[in-house]
A tleap script that builds the chain and sets N, CA, C and O, in Angstrom:
source leaprc.protein.ff14SB
mol = sequence {
  NMET ASN GLN LEU GLN PRO GLY ASP ALA ALA
  PRO ALA PHE SER ALA LEU ASP GLN ARG GLY
  SER THR VAL ASN LEU SER ASP PHE LYS GLY
  ARG ARG VAL PHE ILE PHE PHE TYR PRO LYS
  ALA ASN THR SER CGLY
}
set mol.1.N position { 28.256 -5.271 -18.721 }
set mol.1.CA position { 27.425 -6.041 -17.808 }
set mol.1.C position { 26.749 -7.157 -18.597 }
set mol.1.O position { 26.232 -6.928 -19.691 }
set mol.2.N position { 26.756 -8.335 -18.050 }
set mol.2.CA position { 26.089 -9.470 -18.677 }
set mol.2.C position { 24.588 -9.371 -18.492 }
set mol.2.O position { 24.108 -8.813 -17.505 }
set mol.3.N position { 23.855 -9.911 -19.438 }
set mol.3.CA position { 22.396 -9.922 -19.349 }
set mol.3.C position { 21.971 -10.934 -18.284 }
set mol.3.O position { 22.480 -12.053 -18.232 }
set mol.4.N position { 21.034 -10.520 -17.445 }
set mol.4.CA position { 20.524 -11.416 -16.415 }
set mol.4.C position { 19.616 -12.470 -17.030 }
set mol.4.O position { 18.935 -12.230 -18.027 }
set mol.5.N position { 19.626 -13.614 -16.422 }
set mol.5.CA position { 18.765 -14.715 -16.833 }
set mol.5.C position { 17.740 -14.959 -15.728 }
set mol.5.O position { 17.982 -14.609 -14.573 }
set mol.6.N position { 16.595 -15.559 -16.072 }
set mol.6.CA position { 15.611 -15.867 -15.030 }
set mol.6.C position { 16.261 -16.658 -13.892 }
set mol.6.O position { 16.980 -17.630 -14.126 }
set mol.7.N position { 15.996 -16.227 -12.665 }
set mol.7.CA position { 16.540 -16.884 -11.491 }
set mol.7.C position { 17.837 -16.280 -10.994 }
set mol.7.O position { 18.276 -16.592 -9.887 }
set mol.8.N position { 18.476 -15.400 -11.807 }
set mol.8.CA position { 19.709 -14.742 -11.364 }
set mol.8.C position { 19.401 -13.737 -10.266 }
set mol.8.O position { 18.333 -13.125 -10.247 }
set mol.9.N position { 20.338 -13.576 -9.365 }
set mol.9.CA position { 20.209 -12.535 -8.338 }
set mol.9.C position { 20.435 -11.174 -8.990 }
set mol.9.O position { 21.292 -11.023 -9.861 }
set mol.10.N position { 19.669 -10.204 -8.563 }
set mol.10.CA position { 19.827 -8.849 -9.095 }
set mol.10.C position { 21.114 -8.238 -8.563 }
set mol.10.O position { 21.471 -8.456 -7.405 }
set mol.11.N position { 21.814 -7.475 -9.398 }
set mol.11.CA position { 23.014 -6.793 -8.903 }
set mol.11.C position { 22.615 -5.645 -7.978 }
set mol.11.O position { 21.499 -5.133 -8.066 }
set mol.12.N position { 23.511 -5.247 -7.108 }
set mol.12.CA position { 23.244 -4.109 -6.224 }
set mol.12.C position { 23.084 -2.856 -7.078 }
set mol.12.O position { 23.853 -2.637 -8.014 }
set mol.13.N position { 22.091 -2.038 -6.759 }
set mol.13.CA position { 21.900 -0.786 -7.488 }
set mol.13.C position { 21.146 0.213 -6.631 }
set mol.13.O position { 20.532 -0.135 -5.623 }
set mol.14.N position { 21.210 1.458 -7.060 }
set mol.14.CA position { 20.461 2.552 -6.438 }
set mol.14.C position { 19.669 3.239 -7.537 }
set mol.14.O position { 20.091 3.261 -8.693 }
set mol.15.N position { 18.518 3.802 -7.176 }
set mol.15.CA position { 17.685 4.529 -8.131 }
set mol.15.C position { 16.891 5.591 -7.378 }
set mol.15.O position { 16.754 5.532 -6.156 }
set mol.16.N position { 16.381 6.545 -8.111 }
set mol.16.CA position { 15.539 7.578 -7.507 }
set mol.16.C position { 14.091 7.134 -7.558 }
set mol.16.O position { 13.633 6.613 -8.575 }
set mol.17.N position { 13.361 7.339 -6.458 }
set mol.17.CA position { 11.938 7.031 -6.454 }
set mol.17.C position { 11.148 8.224 -6.988 }
set mol.17.O position { 11.730 9.217 -7.423 }
set mol.18.N position { 9.835 8.121 -6.951 }
set mol.18.CA position { 8.966 9.159 -7.506 }
set mol.18.C position { 9.077 10.490 -6.772 }
set mol.18.O position { 8.628 11.516 -7.283 }
set mol.19.N position { 9.663 10.488 -5.593 }
set mol.19.CA position { 9.848 11.725 -4.819 }
set mol.19.C position { 11.266 12.269 -4.916 }
set mol.19.O position { 11.585 13.298 -4.319 }
set mol.20.N position { 12.114 11.580 -5.668 }
set mol.20.CA position { 13.487 12.026 -5.827 }
set mol.20.C position { 14.434 11.514 -4.757 }
set mol.20.O position { 15.592 11.926 -4.703 }
set mol.21.N position { 13.953 10.619 -3.907 }
set mol.21.CA position { 14.795 10.037 -2.855 }
set mol.21.C position { 15.537 8.823 -3.403 }
set mol.21.O position { 14.991 8.063 -4.204 }
set mol.22.N position { 16.770 8.646 -2.974 }
set mol.22.CA position { 17.553 7.492 -3.400 }
set mol.22.C position { 17.093 6.248 -2.657 }
set mol.22.O position { 16.943 6.255 -1.435 }
set mol.23.N position { 16.876 5.191 -3.407 }
set mol.23.CA position { 16.467 3.899 -2.858 }
set mol.23.C position { 17.496 2.875 -3.306 }
set mol.23.O position { 17.871 2.845 -4.478 }
set mol.24.N position { 17.947 2.052 -2.402 }
set mol.24.CA position { 18.913 0.993 -2.700 }
set mol.24.C position { 18.214 -0.350 -2.683 }
set mol.24.O position { 17.317 -0.578 -1.871 }
set mol.25.N position { 18.617 -1.234 -3.566 }
set mol.25.CA position { 18.041 -2.574 -3.550 }
set mol.25.C position { 18.232 -3.219 -2.183 }
set mol.25.O position { 17.360 -3.949 -1.712 }
set mol.26.N position { 19.359 -2.955 -1.551 }
set mol.26.CA position { 19.631 -3.553 -0.235 }
set mol.26.C position { 18.632 -3.099 0.832 }
set mol.26.O position { 18.514 -3.749 1.871 }
set mol.27.N position { 17.912 -1.998 0.599 }
set mol.27.CA position { 16.884 -1.548 1.540 }
set mol.27.C position { 15.746 -2.562 1.665 }
set mol.27.O position { 14.986 -2.534 2.633 }
set mol.28.N position { 15.636 -3.448 0.690 }
set mol.28.CA position { 14.533 -4.408 0.643 }
set mol.28.C position { 15.002 -5.842 0.861 }
set mol.28.O position { 14.302 -6.787 0.497 }
set mol.29.N position { 16.181 -6.007 1.452 }
set mol.29.CA position { 16.725 -7.350 1.657 }
set mol.29.C position { 15.729 -8.217 2.413 }
set mol.29.O position { 15.171 -7.810 3.432 }
set mol.30.N position { 15.517 -9.431 1.887 }
set mol.30.CA position { 14.595 -10.374 2.508 }
set mol.30.C position { 13.149 -10.189 2.083 }
set mol.30.O position { 12.275 -10.935 2.525 }
set mol.31.N position { 12.881 -9.203 1.227 }
set mol.31.CA position { 11.514 -8.953 0.757 }
set mol.31.C position { 11.474 -9.119 -0.749 }
set mol.31.O position { 12.498 -8.981 -1.419 }
set mol.32.N position { 10.315 -9.410 -1.279 }
set mol.32.CA position { 10.138 -9.463 -2.729 }
set mol.32.C position { 9.999 -8.044 -3.257 }
set mol.32.O position { 9.342 -7.200 -2.649 }
set mol.33.N position { 10.625 -7.799 -4.390 }
set mol.33.CA position { 10.623 -6.458 -4.974 }
set mol.33.C position { 10.178 -6.545 -6.429 }
set mol.33.O position { 10.648 -7.396 -7.184 }
set mol.34.N position { 9.278 -5.665 -6.809 }
set mol.34.CA position { 8.834 -5.550 -8.194 }
set mol.34.C position { 9.207 -4.149 -8.650 }
set mol.34.O position { 8.800 -3.163 -8.034 }
set mol.35.N position { 9.974 -4.057 -9.718 }
set mol.35.CA position { 10.417 -2.755 -10.230 }
set mol.35.C position { 9.715 -2.491 -11.551 }
set mol.35.O position { 9.766 -3.298 -12.479 }
set mol.36.N position { 9.066 -1.352 -11.611 }
set mol.36.CA position { 8.337 -0.970 -12.818 }
set mol.36.C position { 8.816 0.412 -13.224 }
set mol.36.O position { 8.841 1.326 -12.400 }
set mol.37.N position { 9.190 0.574 -14.463 }
set mol.37.CA position { 9.652 1.877 -14.905 }
set mol.37.C position { 9.124 2.163 -16.303 }
set mol.37.O position { 8.761 1.253 -17.047 }
set mol.38.N position { 9.088 3.416 -16.634 }
set mol.38.CA position { 8.665 3.872 -17.944 }
set mol.38.C position { 9.886 4.400 -18.688 }
set mol.38.O position { 10.344 5.502 -18.387 }
set mol.39.N position { 10.423 3.663 -19.636 }
set mol.39.CA position { 11.643 4.097 -20.322 }
set mol.39.C position { 11.521 5.461 -21.009 }
set mol.39.O position { 12.509 6.188 -21.106 }
set mol.40.N position { 10.344 5.811 -21.477 }
set mol.40.CA position { 10.197 7.069 -22.198 }
set mol.40.C position { 9.391 8.104 -21.406 }
set mol.40.O position { 8.936 9.092 -21.983 }
set mol.41.N position { 9.209 7.902 -20.125 }
set mol.41.CA position { 8.446 8.851 -19.321 }
set mol.41.C position { 9.142 10.204 -19.305 }
set mol.41.O position { 10.368 10.286 -19.237 }
set mol.42.N position { 8.360 11.241 -19.367 }
set mol.42.CA position { 8.863 12.613 -19.319 }
set mol.42.C position { 9.834 12.940 -20.449 }
set mol.42.O position { 10.717 13.783 -20.288 }
set mol.43.N position { 9.671 12.277 -21.591 }
set mol.43.CA position { 10.500 12.597 -22.756 }
set mol.43.C position { 9.571 12.857 -23.935 }
set mol.43.O position { 8.370 12.597 -23.862 }
set mol.44.N position { 10.121 13.355 -24.982 }
set mol.44.CA position { 9.301 13.627 -26.182 }
set mol.44.C position { 9.122 12.378 -27.021 }
set mol.44.O position { 8.373 12.407 -27.998 }
set mol.45.N position { 9.793 11.262 -26.671 }
set mol.45.CA position { 9.749 10.026 -27.464 }
set mol.45.C position { 8.572 9.269 -27.189 }
set mol.45.O position { 8.375 8.202 -27.769 }
savepdb mol mol.pdb
quit
């Protein structure tokens, strides 16, 4: 996968939310989305 540059459209993806439900980027079509994650959350690192 190529690295995204500022202004690039985000690729389609799915992820689990804090409740374990699957969320798709397409669920937010037409809305602004801010994604925040903790790379080392729930790990010993």
